[in-house]
Each structure stands twice: as C-alpha cells, then as structure tokens.
C-alpha positions in Angstrom: 128.7 9.7 150.1 128.2 8.0 153.3 127.4 4.3 153.3 126.9 1.8 155.7 126.0 -1.9 155.8 122.8 -3.1 157.4 122.4 -6.8 157.4 124.8 -7.0 154.6 123.1 -4.6 152.7 123.9 -0.8 151.8 122.0 1.7 153.9 121.6 4.8 151.8 119.0 6.6 153.9 121.3 9.0 155.8 122.7 9.9 152.5 119.4 10.7 150.9 118.4 12.7 153.8 121.7 14.8 153.5 121.0 15.4 149.7 117.5 16.4 150.3 118.6 18.9 153.0 121.3 20.4 150.8 118.7 20.7 147.9 116.2 22.4 150.3 118.7 25.1 151.5 119.6 25.9 148.0 116.1 26.3 146.8 115.5 28.4 150.0 118.3 30.6 149.4 117.3 31.2 145.9 113.8 32.2 146.9 115.1 34.5 149.5 117.3 36.0 146.9 114.5 36.4 144.3 112.1 38.2 147.0 114.9 40.6 148.0 115.3 41.7 144.5 111.7 41.6 143.3 110.2 43.6 146.4 110.1 47.5 145.3 110.3 50.1 148.0 107.3 51.8 148.9 108.8 55.1 148.2 109.6 54.1 144.5 106.2 52.9 144.1 104.8 56.4 145.0 107.2 58.1 142.9 106.1 56.0 140.0 102.6 56.9 140.5 103.1 60.5 140.9 105.3 60.5 137.6 102.5 58.8 135.5 99.9 61.4 137.1 102.3 64.3 136.2 102.5 63.1 132.5 98.8 62.6 132.0 97.9 66.0 133.5 100.6 67.6 131.1 99.1 65.6 128.1 95.6 67.1 129.0 97.0 70.7 129.3 98.6 70.4 125.9 95.4 69.1 124.4 93.4 71.7 126.0 95.7 74.3 124.7 95.1 73.0 121.3 91.4 73.1 121.4 91.0 76.6 122.9 91.5 79.4 120.5 94.3 81.8 121.0 93.8 85.2 122.3 95.8 86.4 119.4 96.1 85.5 116.0 94.7 82.2 114.7 95.9 78.5 114.3 96.4 76.9 110.9 98.4 74.0 109.6 102.1 74.3 108.7 104.9 72.7 107.0 108.7 72.3 107.5 111.0 73.4 104.7 114.4 73.2 106.3 114.7 75.2 109.3 111.6 77.6 108.4 107.8 76.7 109.4 105.7 78.1 106.6 101.7 78.4 107.5 99.4 76.6 105.1 95.9 78.0 104.7 93.3 76.6 102.5 91.2 79.0 100.7 87.7 78.2 98.9 87.3 78.7 95.2 86.6 82.1 93.9 84.8 81.8 90.4 85.8 84.8 88.3 83.3 85.9 85.5 83.3 88.9 83.1 80.6 91.3 83.3 77.6 90.6 80.8 77.2 93.3 78.2 73.6 93.5 77.4 73.3 94.8 73.8 69.6 94.7 73.8 66.8 94.8 76.5 65.9 91.4 75.5 69.2 89.9 76.5 68.7 91.5 80.0 65.3 90.1 80.3 66.7 86.7 79.3 69.3 86.8 82.0 66.8 87.9 84.5 64.5 85.1 83.6 67.3 82.5 83.5 68.3 83.4 87.1 64.9 83.2 88.4 64.1 79.7 86.7 67.6 78.2 87.8 66.9 79.4 91.5 63.4 77.7 91.3 64.4 74.5 89.8 68.0 73.8 90.8 67.0 72.3 94.1 64.6 69.7 92.6 67.4 68.7 90.3 69.8 68.0 93.4 67.2 66.1 95.1 66.1 63.9 92.1 69.6 63.1 91.2 70.3 62.0 94.8 67.4 59.9 94.5 68.4 58.4 91.3 71.8 57.5 92.7 70.1 55.7 95.8 67.9 53.5 93.2 70.8 52.7 91.1 72.9 51.4 94.1 69.9 49.5 95.1 69.2 48.0 91.7 72.9 47.0 91.5 72.3 44.8 94.4 69.3 42.9 92.8 69.6 39.9 90.6 66.1 38.9 90.2 64.5 40.6 87.2 61.1 40.4 88.8 62.1 42.2 92.0 63.9 45.0 90.0 60.5 45.8 88.3 58.6 45.8 91.6 61.3 48.2 92.8 61.1 50.3 89.9 57.6 50.7 90.3 58.0 51.7 94.0 60.6 54.2 92.7 58.3 56.0 90.2 55.4 56.1 93.0 58.1 57.7 95.4 59.3 60.2 92.7 55.6 61.2 91.8 54.6 61.6 95.4 57.6 64.0 96.1 57.7 66.0 92.8 54.7 65.7 90.7 52.6 68.6 92.3 55.5 71.0 91.9 56.5 69.8 88.5 52.7 70.8 87.3 53.3 74.4 88.6 56.4 74.7 86.5 56.4 76.7 83.0 57.6 75.2 79.8 61.0 77.0 80.1 61.4 76.0 83.7 60.9 72.3 82.6 63.4 72.7 79.8 66.1 73.9 82.4 65.1 71.4 84.8 65.7 68.6 82.4 69.4 69.9 81.6 70.1 70.3 85.3 69.0 66.8 86.2 71.2 65.6 83.2 74.0 67.8 84.9 73.7 66.3 88.1 72.9 62.8 87.5 74.7 62.1 84.4 71.4 60.7 82.8 68.8 62.4 80.5 65.1 62.5 81.4 64.6 60.1 78.5 66.9 57.6 79.8 65.0 57.9 83.2 61.6 57.3 82.1 63.0 54.5 79.8 64.6 52.8 82.8 61.5 53.3 85.1 58.5 53.0 82.4 60.1 51.0 79.5 61.1 52.2 76.0 57.5 52.6 74.6 56.5 55.2 77.5 59.8 57.0 76.9 59.1 57.4 73.3 55.3 58.4 73.9 56.5 61.0 76.6 59.3 62.5 74.3 56.9 62.9 71.4 54.5 64.6 73.6 57.3 66.9 74.9 58.2 67.8 71.5 54.7 69.2 70.7 55.6 72.0 73.4 59.2 72.6 72.0 61.1 70.3 74.5 63.2 67.5 74.1 63.6 64.7 76.5 67.0 63.5 75.2 68.5 67.3 75.6 72.0 67.2 77.3 73.5 69.9 79.5 76.4 71.7 77.9 78.5 73.9 80.2 79.7 75.9 77.1 76.3 76.3 75.2 74.4 76.8 78.6 76.9 79.4 80.1 74.1 81.4 81.2 72.6 78.7 83.1 75.7 77.8 84.6 76.6 81.3 85.7 73.1 81.3 87.4 74.0 78.0 89.3 77.0 79.7 90.4 75.2 82.6 91.9 72.6 80.3 93.7 75.4 78.1 95.2 77.3 81.0 96.6 74.2 82.7 98.0 74.4 85.6 95.8 70.7 85.2 94.5 
C-alpha cells in the first residue's frame, strides 16, 4: 500500500484508486469470460432447432401409423412373456342354451307368448329403472322431509306422463312380466316403488286391486324360476328377436 503524508496526515486516495482499478479489471475480465462461454454459435442453434423438428415429425409419423389400419391383418393388444409376444383379444360373452323340447303344443305357445311379451315390456323396465336410480340419487342429497315429499310428487307425475298411456294398453300377463323385470333392473318391487311414491296406504290398496286380476305387486324376479323370461331377455339383448 502506498501512503504519503499531507499536512501531517496519511493520504490514502491514490491507494483507493489503485484498489478500485484492480477490482474493475477483475470484474471486467470475469464478464468477458462469461460472455465468451455463454454465447452459442449460430451453427449450433440451427442444429438444435432442426433436431427438435426431426423428433417432432418422427413422433407424428409414429402416431399416424398407429391410428391407420394396417393393409394386412389387424392390430390388437399384446403381452410379453419372456421373449415371446402373445396377442390378446377380448371376445364378447356367448350364452349357450340347450334347445327347448316342447312336449305339448301349449308349451310352444307359452314360449312364443313370453318372447312377444318380453320384447314389448323390457324397454319400459330399463327406462323405469334408470329413472328410479336418478330419483334415489337426488333424494339422497335432500335432508328436508318437506322437500322430499314435493320431489316424490314430481317424480310420480313424471312417471305417469311417460308410461301411463302405454301401461293402459298392456295385457295382464304383460303387466306381470313388467313387474318382474322392474325388480330385475332396479332391485325394487313395484310395491316398494308405490310405497315410496304414494305411501303405505296407497301401496296396500293398489296391491289388493292387483290381486283381483291374479297379480302381486310384491313379486320378485327369480332367474331360475323365470328361466323362460331370462332366455327371452337374452334373445332381445342379442337382437335375435
């Protein structure tokens, strides 16, 4: 450090100037070094951009190849077992039934009527079950009993508006099958549905009226006992009738 006395005091001005100049030179050299290392040549930038474009186009070609059907064979899932690739193909269920043996003409006519009745009422059972599930889901979110009663009355009007005219044109045997199918699709008997919508008194009254025509609103669907109905449903679902 260079020191000199001015009027009996030490003068450090020149020393400070030397230190500041040295610090400036050091910082300047560091910045030049950083710039020289951080600047990427234009040639490298162009190469990098072209590489990205090539990878992107290759990915698009791979995707397009997957979506386009092959000219020979077909695509399917596959699983690896060791060094082998095994194709995996999902097949639809194929129900297998034995052929009916009609001992009498009455049995044949009964099977024919069952197929006709199931084909007519099965769509109504599916629609009614879907609506009942929507109603139950909405009721589960309600806590006010008064609001539930208002909602159930609205549900009853909705069901009457959509199904009442068709129900009036059904025969007694078709109504019996419909009650079983509603239980099959919704898990509720018609007695339970009326009791939920109209109350216990109305359910008992309508069930008593149904018994006069040989029906029972508390009837449940049994796949074993109602095997003929079950087979007719399978035929409807597979489009065979």
